[in-house]
N, CA, C and O of each residue as an XYZ file, in Angstrom:
316
protein
N     -13.037     -6.990    -13.588
C     -11.810     -8.209    -13.191
C     -10.457     -6.979    -13.498
O     -10.389     -6.318    -14.534
N      -9.453     -6.886    -12.330
C      -8.036     -6.332    -11.963
C      -7.037     -6.710    -12.892
O      -7.093     -7.937    -12.960
N      -6.250     -6.326    -13.559
C      -5.179     -7.015    -14.214
C      -4.237     -7.285    -12.938
O      -3.613     -8.322    -12.714
N      -4.268     -6.351    -12.307
C      -3.288     -6.210    -10.973
C      -4.132     -6.343     -9.695
O      -5.111     -5.657     -9.397
N      -3.490     -7.513     -8.877
C      -4.108     -7.446     -7.440
C      -3.384     -6.734     -6.328
O      -3.908     -6.787     -5.216
N      -2.436     -6.181     -6.448
C      -1.547     -5.414     -5.350
C      -0.740     -4.675     -5.919
O       0.049     -5.123     -6.752
N      -0.794     -3.099     -5.495
C       0.098     -1.901     -5.580
C       1.041     -2.111     -4.433
O       0.809     -2.477     -3.281
N       2.383     -1.727     -5.150
C       3.499     -1.114     -3.742
C       3.426      0.029     -4.307
O       3.257      0.204     -5.514
N       3.574      1.058     -3.293
C       3.920      2.559     -3.561
C       4.828      3.266     -2.317
O       4.882      2.923     -1.137
N       5.395      4.176     -2.882
C       6.050      5.138     -2.056
C       5.142      6.293     -1.775
O       4.645      6.864     -2.746
N       4.924      6.619     -0.827
C       4.332      7.888     -0.502
C       4.602      9.256     -0.820
O       3.822     10.205     -0.743
N       5.929      9.246     -1.225
C       6.469     10.465     -2.072
C       6.979     10.069     -3.055
O       8.052      9.468     -2.994
N       6.250     10.336     -4.398
C       6.873     10.436     -5.945
C       6.925     11.836     -6.287
O       6.482     12.828     -5.708
N       7.489     11.705     -7.228
C       7.892     12.938     -7.919
C       6.421     13.793     -8.486
O       6.237     14.975     -8.196
N       5.579     13.103     -9.207
C       4.335     13.993     -9.766
C       3.097     13.897     -8.800
O       2.133     14.636     -9.000
N       3.103     12.785     -7.503
C       1.810     12.931     -6.799
C       2.263     12.082     -6.087
O       3.044     11.199     -6.444
N       1.649     12.321     -4.561
C       1.787     11.304     -3.178
C       1.187     10.037     -3.319
O       0.450      9.815     -4.280
N       1.419      9.198     -2.479
C       0.395      7.792     -2.912
C      -0.964      7.962     -2.161
O      -1.590      6.907     -2.068
N      -1.532      9.013     -1.629
C      -2.750      9.427     -1.241
C      -3.474      9.866     -2.393
O      -4.636      9.470     -2.480
N      -2.945     10.731     -3.447
C      -3.411     11.052     -4.792
C      -3.586     10.121     -5.656
O      -4.511     10.226     -6.461
N      -2.556      8.784     -5.672
C      -2.525      7.994     -6.552
C      -4.272      7.085     -5.791
O      -5.271      6.849     -6.471
N      -4.127      6.805     -4.456
C      -5.305      5.877     -4.107
C      -6.347      6.641     -4.180
O      -7.257      5.987     -3.671
N      -6.909      8.065     -4.658
C      -7.885      8.798     -5.159
C      -8.386      8.739     -6.298
O      -9.536      8.948     -6.685
N      -6.657      8.182     -7.288
C      -7.185      8.123     -8.765
C      -7.610      6.886     -8.937
O      -8.504      6.584     -9.727
N      -6.957      6.041     -8.163
C      -7.212      4.390     -8.248
C      -8.774      4.153     -7.971
O      -9.512      3.463     -8.674
N      -9.087      4.757     -6.974
C     -10.815      4.212     -6.774
C     -10.323      3.176     -5.759
O      -9.493      2.312     -6.043
N     -10.930      3.333     -4.476
C     -10.668      2.001     -3.229
C     -11.717      0.925     -4.027
O     -11.295     -0.206     -4.266
N     -12.738      1.208     -4.327
C     -13.741      0.157     -4.990
C     -13.209     -0.741     -5.952
O     -14.007     -1.509     -6.490
N     -11.561     -0.807     -6.389
C     -11.059     -1.490     -7.318
C     -10.302     -2.779     -7.150
O      -9.700     -3.470     -7.972
N     -10.573     -2.958     -5.377
C     -10.327     -3.702     -4.687
C      -8.865     -4.597     -4.894
O      -8.584     -5.788     -5.029
N      -8.198     -3.451     -4.843
C      -6.998     -3.499     -4.754
C      -6.117     -3.766     -3.475
O      -6.639     -3.136     -2.555
N      -4.871     -4.514     -2.983
C      -4.417     -4.623     -2.351
C      -3.246     -3.214     -2.408
O      -2.589     -2.809     -3.368
N      -3.298     -2.778     -1.202
C      -2.037     -1.301     -1.421
C      -1.315     -1.448     -0.053
O      -1.770     -1.567      1.085
N       0.053     -1.399     -0.564
C       1.192     -1.524      0.183
C       2.300     -0.012      0.484
O       3.378      0.039     -0.108
N       1.928      0.987      1.323
C       2.855      1.752      1.096
C       4.163      1.890      1.679
O       4.375      1.371      2.774
N       5.013      2.493      1.111
C       6.496      2.467      1.822
C       7.065      4.007      1.731
O       7.085      4.758      0.756
N       7.502      4.213      3.019
C       8.003      5.286      3.541
C       9.431      5.295      4.008
O      10.047      4.270      4.297
N      10.009      6.735      4.077
C      11.342      6.704      4.898
C      11.025      7.228      5.931
O      11.735      7.050      6.921
N       9.707      8.137      6.014
C       9.304      8.740      7.263
C       8.771      7.747      8.245
O       8.088      6.832      7.786
N       8.995      7.802      9.565
C       8.642      7.217     10.591
C       7.190      7.735     11.526
O       6.577      7.318     12.508
N       7.082      8.893     10.561
C       5.566      9.541     11.032
C       4.302      8.725     11.292
O       3.704      8.296     10.305
N       3.811      8.452     12.560
C       2.705      7.977     12.529
C       1.538      8.178     12.148
O       0.642      7.339     12.052
N       1.476      9.765     11.816
C       0.282     10.341     11.171
C       0.151      9.859     10.092
O      -0.986      9.567      9.723
N       1.693      9.534      8.925
C       1.217      9.429      7.715
C       0.703      7.630      7.491
O       0.137      7.077      6.548
N       1.163      7.144      8.711
C       0.669      5.505      8.637
C      -0.740      5.811      8.970
O      -1.516      5.226      8.216
N      -1.369      6.626      9.963
C      -2.558      6.449      9.990
C      -3.442      6.740      9.161
O      -4.514      6.143      9.064
N      -3.007      7.893      8.331
C      -3.782      8.489      7.174
C      -3.540      7.051      6.039
O      -4.511      6.462      5.565
N      -2.254      6.690      5.765
C      -2.576      5.484      4.750
C      -3.583      4.621      4.865
O      -4.364      4.340      3.956
N      -3.603      4.053      6.281
C      -4.759      3.050      6.859
C      -5.720      3.586      6.412
O      -6.201      3.108      5.385
N      -6.366      4.819      7.053
C      -7.861      5.175      6.908
C      -8.099      5.252      5.201
O      -9.191      5.012      4.686
N      -6.842      5.640      4.409
C      -7.082      5.882      2.781
C      -7.336      4.393      2.302
O      -7.835      4.257      1.185
N      -7.086      3.452      2.923
C      -7.359      1.996      2.457
C      -6.107      1.114      1.879
O      -6.229      0.244      1.016
N      -4.837      1.509      2.533
C      -3.801      0.726      2.314
C      -3.951     -0.543      3.398
O      -4.589     -0.586      4.449
N      -3.354     -1.276      2.928
C      -3.633     -2.999      3.624
C      -2.252     -2.871      4.634
O      -2.300     -3.452      5.719
N      -1.187     -2.206      4.311
C      -0.151     -2.072      5.298
C       0.884     -0.820      5.021
O       0.568     -0.104      4.071
N       1.868     -0.535      5.610
C       2.479      0.411      5.522
C       3.916      0.173      6.121
O       3.966      0.198      7.350
N       5.196     -0.074      5.385
C       6.514     -0.642      5.664
C       7.039      0.494      5.649
O       6.426      1.482      5.243
N       8.404      0.537      6.143
C       9.133      1.635      6.397
C      10.659      1.193      5.593
O      11.364      0.253      5.962
N      10.946      2.050      4.497
C      12.358      1.887      3.861
C      13.620      1.904      4.758
O      13.381      2.534      5.788
N      14.674      1.503      4.720
C      14.327      0.191      3.663
C      13.991     -0.832      4.081
O      14.421     -1.135      5.194
N      12.813     -2.073      3.150
C      12.291     -2.770      4.031
C      13.159     -4.205      2.966
O      13.872     -4.044      1.976
N      12.778     -5.445      3.596
C      12.968     -6.563      3.374
C      12.137     -7.092      2.486
O      10.916     -7.048      2.632
N      12.735     -7.652      1.465
C      11.446     -8.029      0.272
C      10.837     -9.435      0.977
O       9.777     -9.755      0.440
N      11.169    -10.157      1.826
C      10.750    -11.092      2.592
C       9.550    -10.284      3.271
O       8.488    -10.903      3.339
N       9.569     -9.315      3.653
C       8.305     -8.743      4.586
C       7.470     -8.550      3.396
O       6.594     -9.414      3.397
N       7.401     -7.937      2.597
C       6.382     -7.760      1.354
C       5.787     -9.254      1.140
O       4.583     -9.498      1.217
N       6.834    -10.271      0.846
C       6.025    -11.372      0.297
C       5.379    -12.069      1.259
O       4.465    -12.798      0.870
N       5.747    -12.012      3.026
C       4.979    -12.326      3.947
C       3.544    -11.269      3.858
O       2.438    -11.794      3.983
N       3.616    -10.363      3.725
C       2.298     -9.687      3.348
C       1.565    -10.300      2.264
O       0.510    -10.862      2.559
N       1.893    -10.288      1.225
C       1.538    -10.936      0.036
C       0.775    -12.328      0.487
O      -0.385    -12.487      0.106
N       1.353    -13.241      1.218
C       0.794    -14.185      1.719
C      -0.431    -14.343      2.646
O      -1.371    -15.135      2.593
N      -0.147    -13.389      3.477
C      -1.128    -13.419      4.561
C      -2.575    -12.530      3.850
O      -3.644    -13.004      4.236
N      -2.674    -11.509      3.027
C      -3.475    -11.054      2.485
C      -4.327    -11.741      1.413
O      -5.523    -11.551      1.190
N      -3.409    -12.652      0.738
C      -4.047    -13.655     -0.026
C      -4.569    -14.912      0.734
O      -5.421    -15.591      0.162
N      -4.197    -15.234      1.798
C      -4.903    -16.264      2.636
C      -5.998    -15.899      3.252
O      -6.686    -16.712      3.870
N      -6.289    -14.639      3.158
C      -7.568    -13.909      3.590
C      -8.573    -13.799      2.899
O      -9.637    -13.336      3.309
N      -8.327    -14.279      1.577
C      -9.232    -13.993      0.106
C      -9.431    -12.657     -0.592
O     -10.413    -12.228     -1.199
N      -8.170    -12.079     -0.333
C      -8.216    -10.683     -0.950
C      -7.770    -10.684     -2.155
O      -8.063     -9.808     -2.969
N      -6.811    -11.934     -2.466
C      -5.886    -11.883     -4.152
C      -6.787    -12.831     -4.502
O      -6.762    -13.318     -5.632
């Protein structure tokens, strides 16, 4: 059982990037992951999706978008 159902992370962090975080978490944990980035680079978006993120948002983002994503993913039985 997971303590958390959702992880929201920035692509670039001080000690590691989000891809390293995904590797350390292990995708088998069943967590939903939303990545945030200031970069509109489609290569980063594709890399995020192929590494198991459920969505990718660009900063600044509106909190309602995050809540909408949580509701959509939850209604699909993932949370």
